[in-house]
N, C-alpha and C positions, 0 to 999 in steps of 0.2 A: 555571478561572482560571489564567492563565499563571504558572508557577513559574520565575521568572528565576534562582533560586539553583541550579537543577539543569540549566543549559544549559552543557555542557562541550564543549571541542574540543581535539583533538590536531593539531598541525602536524607532518607526517611528511615527512622527506626522507632518502632513502637509509636509514641505520641510526640516525636520530635521532628521538626522540619529544619533543615539547613538550607537557607535561601541564598543563592548566588546573585549578587547585584549585577546590574548591567554595565557599570562603569569601572569596576575594579575586580580583583580576585578575592576581596574580603568576603568571608562568609558570616552571615548573621544568624545566630542560633535562636530559634523561637519555638514556643509550644505550638501544638497543632490546633485543629478545629475545636472551638469551645474553650480554649485556654490561651488565646493570643493576648499578650499583655498590652496594656493601654498605650505604652510608649511606642509600640510598633504601629498600631492601627489608628493612632490619634492624628496622624499627618499624612499628606499625600505621598510622600516618599515611602512611608511604610506600606501603604496600600499598593503602591507600584511594585514593591518587592514581593508581596504575596501574590500579585498578579503574575509576576515572573515565575513564581512557583507553580502556578496553574499551567503555564506554558511548559514548564519543565517536565510535567507528568505526561506530556504527549508521547514520549518515546517508551513509556511503560516500564522504565528501568529503575532499579533501586538506588541505594545510597552510595554507589561507587564500587560495591562488591559485584561479583558475578551473579546477578539475580534480578528478578522483576520486582516492581513495586508490590509490597505485601508478601513477598516470597515466591518461590518457584523459579525455574530456569528462565533466563532472559528471553529465549526464543518463544516461550509460552505466551508472552504478552507482547511480542514484536508488533510494532505499530503498522507494519506493511502487510500484516495478516498473511504471511507467506504460507502458513499451515492452513488456516481456516478459509482463505480465499483462493490461493493459487493451487496448492497441492490438492485440496479438497475439490477444486474446480477442474481437475484433470489436466492442468497445464504442466504439471511437474510431478515427478516421483519424490517421495520423502528423501530418497538417496541413502548414502552410507550402506549399512547392511541391516538385516532384519532385527538383530538384537540390540541395536542402538536406538534409543528413544522409541521403544515399541508403542508407547501411548499414542504417538502420531499415526501409526498404522491403523489403530482402531478408529481414530477420528476420520481419516480420509477414506476408509472403507465403509463408514457409517454403521459400524457395529459397536461403537462405544456407548457407555452409559453415563449417568450423571455423577458417578464417582471418579471419573477421569479427572485427575488433578489439573490438567491444562485449562479446563473450563473455569475452574475456581481462580486460577492465576489471572486469566484474562479479566474476569469479573472484578476481582479485587483491585487490579491495577487501574481499570477504567473508572471504577467508583472513587478511587483515590483522586483522580483528576477532577471528578465532579465535586468532591469534598473541597478541593482547593478553590474551585470557582465560586462555590457557595461562601467560602471564607471571604473572598474578595467582595462579593455583593453585600454580605452582612456588614463588613467593616465600612464599606462605602456609604451605607445608609446613615451611619452615625458621624460621618465626616462632614465638617462644616467649612473649613478653610480650603475650598477648592472651587474653581470656576465651573460654570455649567458645561462648558465645552469639554473640559478634562473629565468631569464626572460622567458625561455621556460616552466619552471615548473608553474610559476604563470599564464602565458597565457593559458597553457594547462588546469589548474584547472578551470579558468574562462570560457573557451569555453566548457569544459565538463558540467559545471553547466548551462550555457546558453542552451546547447543542451538538457539537462534534462528538463528545464523549457519549452522549445518549444515542446519537445516530449509530455509533459503533455497537452499543449494547442492543439497540433495536434490531439491526440487521443480523446480529449474532443469535440473540435469544428471544426476540419478539416481545413477549410480555415481561417487562421489568418494572420495578418500583420507581416512581418519580420522587426524588428527594431534592428540595431546593433550600434557599436560605431562610425560608419561613417555616420549614419543617421542624417540629419539636421532637417527635418520636421517629427515629430513623427506621424503625421496624414497620415499614409500610407494605401493603399488599401489592401484588403485581396483576391486578384484575382490571386495570384501566389502560386503554391504548394511549401511548404517550406521543403519537405523531403530532397532535395539536400543540403539545407543549414544545416539541422540537421546532415546529414551524414558528411558534411565538418567539422563541429565543433568536432564531435566525432572522426573523422579521425585525425584531428590536435592533439587532446588530446592523442590519442593512439600513435601517432608518437613522441610526445614531453614530455609526463609525465614519470617520473621514475617508476620502478617497486615497490619501497617502498617509504614511506613518513615519515616525522618526527612525524606526528600525525596519529593515526589509522583512524580517520574519514575523512581524505582527500582522494579525488579521486586519483587513480593511473592508470598506463598504462593499467592494465588488466580490471579494472572497465570500462574504456573507450572502450576497445575491446569488452567486453560483451554487453555493451549498444549499440554500433554500430551494432553488430550482431543482437541484438533485433530489431533495426530499420529496418535492412534488412528483418527480418522475417515479420514485420508489412507491409512492402512493397511487400511481396511475392517474394523477391529476394533470393530464397531458396539456390542456390548454394553458393552465397557469404556468406550468413548466416552460412551455414554448415561449410565452410572452416574456418571461423573465430571462430566459436564455438569450432571446433576441436583444434584450436591453444590455445584457452583459457583453455580448459579442460586439454590439455597436458602440458602447460607451465605456466599457470596463478598462481599468488600468491596474497594474500590480501595485503593491504597497510602496514601491519606489517612484510611482507616477508614470511608468512606461505603459503605453497602450498594449493590451493583450494581443498576442499574435503567435504564430508558430515559428520557432527558431529554424534557421535555414538547414541545419543538420540534425537529424533525429537523435544521433548519439550524444549531442551536447546536453541533453536532458539527464544523462547518466554519468556525468563527469563532474567531480567537485570543482574543477577549474572553470567550468562554463555554466554551472547551474545558477539559480536565482536570476533568471532571465525573463524575457517578455512572455514566455510560456507558463511561468510560475503563477498559479492562482493561490494555492496555499501549500506550503511544504513544512514538514518537521525538520528543523535545522540540525545538522550534525557537524561535528568538528573532531579533528584528530589532535593529539598532543595538547590536551587542555590543562596539563600540569597536575592531574590527579593521580597519575600512575595507573589508571584503569582505562577501559574503553567504554565506560558507561555512557558517555556522550558521543560515542563513535559507532553508531548503528549496531550496538551490542546485540540487539534482537536477531541480527543476521550473522552472528559470529560463526555459526556452523556451516555457512553456505559458500564455501570455497572449495576448489578442487583438492582432492585428497592426494597426499604424497607429492606435493607440488611446492613451488616457492611460497605459497600461501600457508603451508603447513597443515591446515585443518579445515574442514572435517568431512567433506564429501557429501554433504546434504544438498537438497534442492536441485535435483537434476531434471531439466526439461524433458517432457515425455515425447515419445515418437509421434503420438497424435498431434502434439503442438507443432513439431517440426514439419510434419506433412502438411499442415495448414498453410504454410508459407509457399508451397508450390504454386507456380503461376502458369497459365497457358502461354506457350512460346509466341503466339501471335497477338492475343489480346492483352496479355499481361495481367489477367484477372485470376483470382483464385477459383478453385472448384468448390463451390459451397456445399455440395451434396456428397461427393465421392472422393474427398481429398485423401483418404487413406488407401485408395486404390493406387497401385504402383508407388509405393512409399519412397521417401528420400533414403538413399543408400546410407547405411551406417556401418560401423566397424565392430559390431557385436561379435565376440569370440575371436577377434583378431588381435594378436599381441602388438605392442607398439614397435617392436623391432621387425615386424612382418609388413610386407608391402600393402598399401591401401591407397586407392584413388577415390577422392571424394565424389559425391553426386555431381553429375554434369548437366542435369536439367535446369530449367529456368526457375528462379526463386525470387520472392520478394526480398529486397535488400535489407529489410528490417530483421530478417532471420539471423544474420550474422552479427548484429548488434544485440541480439536477445539470447542467443544460444551459442555455447562453445561446442564446436564439433571438430572431429579429427581432420588434420590437414589444412585447417583454416586459421588465419592469424587470430590469436587470443590477445587482443589489444597489442601491446608491444612486448609481450612475454614469450613470443615465439609461436609457431604453429601448434595448435592443440595436439598433444601426442597420443590422445586416445586412451587406451586401457591403463597406461601407466599412471594416469591421474584419476582413475575411477576406482572406488573401493570394491565394488562388486557389481559388475555389469549385469549379471543375470537377475539381480534384485532391482537395481535402480536404473539400468540402461546405460547408454554410452555417452551421454551429453553432460555439459556443465552449464551453470548459470553465467550470465555475462553482464546484465544491467547493474549488478551490485559490485562489480569488480573494478578495483582501482588500477591505474596505469603505472607501469614500472618507472617511467621517467619522472613522475611527480609523487612517488610514494612517500618521500620524506616529508612532504607537506600534507598529504591527504590519506595516508594510512597510518595506523597506530598499532604497534607490535608489543604493547605493554603486557598482554596476557598470552595465554597458550593458543589463542585464535585471533585473527586480525580484527581490528576495527577500521572503519572508514569514515570519511567526511562527506560521503555521498548522501544527499538528503532523501527523505522519504516523501514521495509525492502524494498528497492527499487529493488534490485536484490540480491538473494541468490543463492548458487551454485546448489541447487535442481532445482530451476527455470532454471538455465543455462542448466542442463542436460535434462530437459523436452523440452526446446526450441530446443536444439540440436537434440533431438529425432524427433521432428516435422520436422526439416530441413532435417534430414537424410531420413525420410519416404517420404517426398515430392520429394526427388531426387533419390529414388529407393533403398536406403540401408536399407531394412527392418530389417535385423539382428542387425545392430548397433543401430537402433532405439529401438528395443526390449531390448537390453542390457542396454541402458541408463535408460529406464523406470524401469527395474528390479533393477538397482542400487538404485533408489529412494525407491522402494518397499522393497528391502532387508534391508535398514536402518530402515524402519518402522517396519520390522519383528523382530528387535532386542528385545528379551524378557526383557532385562534389562530396556528397555524404555517403557514397558507397565505400565499403571496406575494400582496401587494396592489398596486394601482395607485398611482401618485404623486398627491399633492395637486396638483402642478403639473409637467407633463412637462418644462417648460423649466428647472425648479429642483428636481431630484431630492433635493437635500439638505434640502428643506423637509419631507420625510417622506411617509408613505403614508396612503391613505384606508382605509376599511373594506371596500372593494370588491375582490373577488378578481381577480387578474390574468388568470385563465382560468377555464374551466368545470371546477373541481376536483370530482372524485367518486371516492371510494374506499370499497369495501364489504368486508365480512368473508366469509371462506369458511364454508361449511356442510358437513354430511356428504354433501351431493349431490356436491360436488367432491372431498371426501376420503372417497370410497367404498371405495377399496382402496389397496394399497401403491403401485402404479404411478402412479395418478392423484395420490396425495398427494406422491410424489417429484417429479412433473412440476411441481406447484404450488410446492413448496419450492425447486426449482432456479430457477424463474422469479422467485420472491420475492428470492432472493439477487441476481439480475441487477438488480432494481429498487432494492433497499435499498442494495446495495454497489457500484453502478455507479461507474466511474471511480476505484475505490480499489485496483486492482491485483490482484483476485482471479480474474477471469473465466476466463482461459486455464487456470489451474491447476485450477479447479473442473471445467471441461469435460473435462480430461484424466483426473482421478480418477474422474469419473462414467462415463468410457468413451464419451462422445458428442461428442468434439472433432471427429472427421472429418465426421460428418454435419452438425453445427451450423456449423462454420466453412466448409465447402464450400458450404453453403446461403447463408451470409453473403456469401461471395465472389460467388456468382451474383447475389444481389439487390443488394448494395451496389455491385458493379461496373457496374451499369446506371446508377448515379447519379454515382459518382466514379471517376476513372481510377486512383487510387492502389492499389487492391486487385486490379486486373485482372491475371490470370495467377497469382493466389494458389491454392495447392492444398495441403491438409493430408493427409498419408499416415500412417495409424495404424501404429504399430510403428517409425516413424522420427521423426516430428515431435512425439511425446509429450514428448520431452526435447530440450533444445538440445545442440549438439555440444560435446564437451570441447575447450577452446581449443587449437588446434594449437601455439601458443607454449608452452603448458604441457607438452604431449606432447614437444616438442622439448627442453625443459629436463629431462625426466625420464629421460634416457639412463642406463642402469645400467652395471655393470661389464662386462656382456657385449656392450655396444654397442647394446642394444635399448632402446626406451622402456619405462619401467615403467607409465606410464599407457596405458590402452587406450581407443580411441574408441568412442562409442556406436554402436549398430547403425544402418546406413544412411548413415553419413557416411564420408567418406574424407579 
């Protein structure tokens, strides 16, 4: 359920913060880091307000205008990493056409350099969040009239948020400078690994945060535990990750006090009317119609990612790839995916077929999550009617025939959960940082890595069993011409999903292959894929195979090439290196290997 009381936004310009309070629409104007006046930070209420400002930076968006924190397009700092995680991970094409946002093409084909402005936008927006958390911790140090319990809670939230921001930077750029509330000179080198610092912040949050919070959107003890375990997993500390994931799965509750679990219907994770549920570990909260006349609080980072020439108006980006769609094929007998040859006998598409020409969708068996993840021709697109195909695609030969779906609002509830204040829509659909299905699959990975293959299989099957719930299968319309009339009891496609057995989970390598593929299916289009491929050490083989296959279908990825040792991380923005000149006239920041 949407928690409107915890949707906050800061409007930032130069050195000014506008902080939105949690209890009213009143804005409190205050100077930024290093200049916060004493009447703001001298009491607990003031510190709470700057903590809210640290949460507000989670979406990476600016002061209510169409832009990211610190400048740049809002999509350049989108918190779901749709460019850096999903498109760069081969799950989607950039979409639209080649001349639109061409800097993205360079990123996802791994031919960009450090001067690409998108990197600088992401860097600045994320460090802005860090700056705000440091503000909180600095103010809290001098605060006297506060209980120990409240002090620990505020500090825990601030350090959780700071660890999240640094986690984002670490997985994007690897070697980044650590700046905290004790740092006097912000021009710090990036020659020290910050994983220990990230661990320390998450551990502090885990030790000091309560299990429940007054507002659902605030971080709690178990969100910190899950995120710390995720950090261990990225560091290949599998035993530590396993033990902590087991604790989270056994004892964890969301910030509303509900024990973690999988919601009965997969699609309920992507509907503003049913989110903030038992599967929510930590979300970035979004809202529509916040009174600002903008979509800055309404998933603005995804504003380009709607079907073109459609009821959504703009802009035709973020088109799922044929490679991703093929991944959802299942064996008609076992209901399992083909882990090795899924691109053989691909799912039928409508490439080159006009919307007024006949087309019959693929009739083979597929995982039911496909049609809650991808919009494809002839299949219901929520309650907007059957996807018409080419009429909603800007350039099929460039981006392919498909449309995104997890970010799409429903027609019936658009007055509540969509915002049409600008030239592209905003939505109240949250950004999932960690949801419980993700926890189960990360736990499965840690279990497999430490030899517990049976438990790993059970966690994967828990996720698949939820997807197999027939009540959650997409259905056909009662009347194709009147989609708002509702749905029949007839499945929209041949949905078939089975459970793994010890035949597939026979050894560690086979188990990990199945787990990696399950993450692709369950978490598709959620910003994880590129970072997963890198930490698994299979990015080069997987992405170059993707370029080879997908490049035969769409022109957007032709010329793409991933080089291990270089493209595992994005380049340090040249603008930041130029700004880091030290007293010796040389830059303090050093570039990542392979970039110039």
